[in-house]
C-alpha positions in Angstrom: 42.0 -98.2 -1.9 42.4 -101.1 -4.4 44.9 -101.1 -7.1 44.1 -102.1 -10.7 47.7 -103.2 -11.4 48.0 -106.7 -12.8 51.1 -108.4 -14.2 51.1 -109.5 -17.9 51.7 -113.1 -18.7 55.4 -113.7 -19.2 56.3 -110.2 -17.9 58.5 -109.7 -14.8 56.6 -108.9 -11.6 55.4 -105.3 -11.5 54.9 -103.3 -8.3 51.3 -103.1 -7.0 50.0 -100.8 -4.2 50.6 -102.7 -0.9 48.2 -102.4 2.0 51.1 -101.5 4.3 52.8 -98.3 3.2 56.0 -99.3 5.0 56.4 -102.2 2.6 56.5 -100.0 -0.5 59.6 -100.5 -2.7 61.1 -97.2 -3.9 62.8 -97.1 -7.2 66.1 -96.5 -5.4 66.1 -100.2 -4.6 66.1 -101.2 -8.3 68.0 -98.4 -10.1 71.0 -96.2 -9.4 70.1 -92.5 -8.7 72.3 -91.2 -11.6 70.3 -93.4 -14.0 67.0 -91.5 -13.4 65.8 -88.6 -15.5 68.6 -88.7 -18.1 68.0 -86.4 -21.1 70.5 -87.1 -23.8 70.8 -88.9 -27.2 69.5 -92.1 -25.6 66.3 -90.5 -24.3 63.2 -92.0 -25.9 61.9 -90.1 -29.0 58.5 -89.7 -27.3 60.1 -87.7 -24.5 62.1 -85.5 -26.9 58.9 -84.9 -28.9 57.1 -84.0 -25.7 59.7 -81.3 -24.8 59.9 -80.1 -28.3 56.1 -79.5 -28.3 56.2 -78.0 -24.9 58.9 -75.5 -25.8 57.1 -74.6 -29.1 53.6 -74.1 -27.6 54.0 -72.9 -24.0 53.7 -69.1 -24.5 52.2 -66.3 -22.5 49.1 -66.4 -24.7 48.7 -70.1 -24.1 49.2 -69.6 -20.3 46.4 -67.0 -20.3 44.1 -69.2 -22.3 44.5 -72.1 -19.8 44.3 -69.8 -16.8 40.9 -68.7 -17.9 39.8 -72.3 -18.7 40.7 -73.6 -15.3 39.8 -70.5 -13.3 38.0 -70.9 -9.9 36.8 -67.4 -9.8 33.1 -66.8 -9.1 32.6 -70.3 -7.8 33.6 -72.0 -11.1 34.8 -75.5 -10.8 34.3 -78.8 -12.7 33.9 -81.3 -10.0 34.2 -81.8 -6.3 36.2 -84.8 -5.1 38.3 -86.0 -2.2 42.1 -86.5 -2.6 41.5 -90.2 -2.6 39.0 -89.9 -5.4 41.5 -87.7 -7.3 44.1 -90.5 -6.9 41.7 -93.0 -8.3 41.1 -90.9 -11.4 44.9 -90.6 -11.9 45.0 -94.4 -12.2 44.0 -93.7 -15.9 46.7 -91.2 -16.5 49.6 -92.2 -18.8 52.7 -90.0 -18.3 54.4 -89.9 -21.8 57.0 -87.4 -20.6 58.7 -89.8 -18.1 61.8 -91.3 -19.6 61.9 -93.9 -16.8 58.4 -95.3 -17.6 57.8 -98.4 -19.7 54.7 -97.3 -21.6 54.0 -100.8 -22.7 53.3 -101.7 -19.1 52.2 -98.3 -17.7 48.6 -99.7 -17.1 50.2 -102.1 -14.7 52.0 -99.4 -12.8 49.3 -97.3 -11.1 50.0 -93.6 -10.6 49.1 -94.0 -7.0 52.1 -96.2 -6.5 54.3 -93.5 -8.0 52.9 -91.0 -5.5 53.4 -93.4 -2.6 56.9 -94.2 -3.7 57.8 -90.5 -3.8 56.5 -89.9 -0.3 58.0 -93.1 1.1 61.4 -92.3 -0.5 61.3 -88.9 1.2 60.4 -90.4 4.5 63.2 -93.0 4.4 65.6 -90.2 3.4 64.7 -88.4 6.7 62.9 -85.4 5.1 60.3 -83.5 7.1 56.5 -84.4 7.1 55.6 -81.4 5.0 58.0 -82.5 2.2 56.6 -86.1 2.4 53.1 -84.6 1.9 54.3 -82.5 -1.1 55.8 -85.7 -2.6 52.5 -87.5 -2.1 50.5 -84.7 -3.8 53.0 -83.6 -6.5 51.1 -85.1 -9.4 47.5 -84.2 -8.4 47.5 -81.2 -10.8 47.5 -83.7 -13.7 43.9 -84.3 -12.9 43.4 -81.6 -15.6 43.6 -84.4 -18.2 39.9 -85.3 -17.4 38.9 -82.1 -19.2 41.8 -81.7 -21.6 42.2 -82.3 -25.3 45.2 -83.2 -27.5 45.2 -79.9 -29.3 45.9 -78.2 -25.9 48.5 -80.7 -25.0 46.3 -82.4 -22.4 45.6 -85.9 -23.6 46.6 -88.0 -20.6 44.8 -91.2 -21.6 47.0 -92.4 -24.4 50.8 -93.1 -24.5 50.8 -91.4 -27.9 48.7 -88.4 -26.7 50.0 -84.8 -26.7 50.8 -84.0 -23.0 53.0 -80.9 -23.3 50.5 -79.0 -21.0 50.3 -81.7 -18.4 53.7 -82.8 -17.3 57.4 -82.4 -17.7 60.0 -80.0 -16.3 58.5 -76.5 -16.3 59.9 -73.0 -16.9 58.6 -69.4 -16.6 56.9 -67.9 -19.6 57.1 -64.2 -20.3 60.9 -64.0 -20.1 64.0 -65.6 -21.7 64.0 -69.4 -21.3 67.3 -70.3 -19.6 69.7 -72.8 -21.1 69.5 -75.0 -18.0 66.1 -76.3 -19.1 65.7 -79.9 -20.4 66.7 -80.0 -24.1 67.7 -76.2 -24.3 68.1 -76.7 -28.1 64.3 -76.5 -28.4 64.2 -73.0 -26.7 64.4 -71.2 -30.1 61.1 -72.9 -31.1 59.2 -70.7 -28.7 57.5 -67.8 -30.5 57.8 -65.6 -27.5 61.6 -65.7 -27.9 61.1 -63.5 -31.0 59.0 -61.0 -29.0 61.1 -58.2 -27.3 58.5 -58.1 -24.5 59.3 -61.6 -23.5 62.8 -62.5 -24.6 64.9 -60.6 -22.0 66.2 -61.9 -18.7 63.3 -60.5 -16.7 60.8 -60.0 -19.5 57.4 -58.9 -18.2 58.5 -59.3 -14.5 60.1 -56.9 -12.0 63.3 -58.3 -10.4 62.5 -59.9 -7.0 58.8 -59.9 -7.8 58.3 -63.3 -6.0 57.0 -66.7 -7.2 53.3 -65.6 -6.9 53.8 -63.2 -9.8 55.4 -65.7 -12.2 53.5 -67.5 -15.0 54.8 -71.1 -15.2 54.5 -73.3 -18.3 
């Protein structure tokens, strides 16, 4: 698979997808672990806006709307592709929710490299094969951007596009949003938090119902 990554004139070298997976540089070699995924006053405004929109729009009604749109029931699907073809499509994806991404250079940093870095980082840390595979595939669901629209929070082609239904730390809809979420100050913006069916600890769920029964944002 060939990478489309190219370095801009005058910019520092950017990582490309190497032919040998063992030569992949993980982010751990360039940045301290505690400096990743920090959400505070210094977080870029685009990221704060992303989570503000996510909290305001990810409701039970929205979940059910998107569940119907992307349903595979009765043989419904949009396109058949291999995993490699899906990776190629994700080269065009711009993740505006990532506080560690330089959006001015995101076209130079292929999404495939991020997937390989994740898997390789897990391998080097001694994690089992199944977790390495999960790391490699963890972003494939963002392929929804191919059929998404900004009004549904699925514009993955533009660094300024609305992406609140594509990426970011998730939570369960249909019950009280916990304070441990990213930017908990935005929880009150969710309309379901004013609905007594959805704003209790368990909401629409039975305790110990299992992950398969939960509706995730």
